[in-house]
N, C-alpha and C positions, 0 to 999 in steps of 0.2 A: 504494499500499500504506500503510495506517495503522500507525503505530508510535509508541512512546514511549521516550525514553531517560531512565534514572534513575541517579543516583549510588548505588553499592552501599553497603549497611550490612549488619550481621550477619543481619538478617532475609532477606536475599537470598543468603546463603552457599551454600545447597544448589544453587540454580540456577546461580550463578556458578561454583562448583566443577565442575559438570557440563560447562559450556562450556569451562572451563580445561582439563579433562581431554581433551576432544575436540581442543582447540588443540594440546596436547602430542603427541597421537597424530598429528595433521597433520604435526608436525615429527619424526616417526619415533621417538617416545619410547613407552615401555611405558605402557599404561593403568594408572592408579592413582588412583582417585577419592578415597580417604581421604587420601592424601598431598597431593593437590591441594586438598582441603578445608582441611587443616591449614595449608598454605602461604598460601592466601587469607585464612583467619582471622587468621593472624599479621600479614599486611600490614594488615588492617583494625584489629585490636586495637592495633597499634603506630603507626598512622597513617603507614605507610611508603609507601603508594601511594594513588592515586585511581583508582577503577575505575568505569566507566559501562557499564551493560547496556542493550541495546536489546530492547524487548519488542514482539512482534506479538500483540496481545491479552494473554493471561496467559502466553504462551510466551516465555521468554528465548531469543533467537536469535543474539545476538552481544555482544561486549564489547570494550572498549579499556582498557588499564591504563597508567597514567602514574606515573613516579617523578620526584621532585624532584631537580634538579641545579642547579648554578650555573655561569654562563657567565663565563669569565675576561676576555673582551674587553668584553662588554657590562656586566660587573659587576652582573649581575642574575640572579634565579632564572629557570630554564627547566625544561621538562618533557621527560623522555625517554619517547617513545612506545615502550614496551617490547613490548606485546602488543596485537595487533588480530586479531579472529577473528569471522567470521560463519558460522553453520552452513551447510553446503553446500546444503541445501534452500531457503535464503533468499538465496543469492548472486545478484548481477545485478539487485538491486532498489534499489540506492543506499544500502544500510545502512552499508557501510564509509565512504562519503563522509559520511553523517550522523554517524557516530561521530567521524570526524576533525574535522568541523565543531564537534561538541560539545567536543572536546579544545581546539580553538582558542578557543572561548568560555571554557573553563576557564582558559586563559592570561589572558584579559582579567579574569576574576573574581578571579584570584589575583595579579595584577600581574606575571606572568611575561613574559619577552621573547620566548618562542617555544617551538617543539617541535623536538626532534631525534630521529632514529631510524636504525636500521640494519636491513637485511634481507639474506637470503641472495641471492647473485647468481642463483641458480636460481629464486627466487620471482618468476616471470613476472607473476603477478597484481599483486603488490605493486610491482614495478618499473615497472609501467604506471600503477597507481593513484596513487602518491605524487606524481609530477610533475603529474598531472592535478589534484591537490588543492593545488598551489602549492609543493610541496617542491622544493628545488634539490639536485641531485646534487653531492656534494663529492668530487671525484676527487683532491684534494690530500692526503688523509690515508689512512694505513694504520691499521687497527685491529688491535691485538694483544691476546692473552689470555694470562693465566697461570691455570691451573687447579690446584687443590690435590688 
């Protein structure tokens, strides 16, 4: 399958927001394209994340979103792989791996020490994909959240 991966800019906002909306629905959230569009626009306007979209021809079929963090042991920048999504019609074609490879390349381009991520224990696809892409499971930490 021929594909191209591009870093998102405002000209890609509509296509990226459509994918982000589908991604949220996948995680059992209500569909809200306008809210997704506003959210992605704010990330781009404020340089708060780096987003890459994979295209099959002119069709945006997947994306990866990275947020900048800093690692306290390595004393270096790292990227949080926050969101990864490939449209169901395009799964099984290696596009998730291609997006992860692009994120690793972004680490090189930005001088980051690596990527970190978390996923739901029930995400069978992700929990098989990430080790295959060289990620190591960290069973030593518990992640806690405080929501307002």
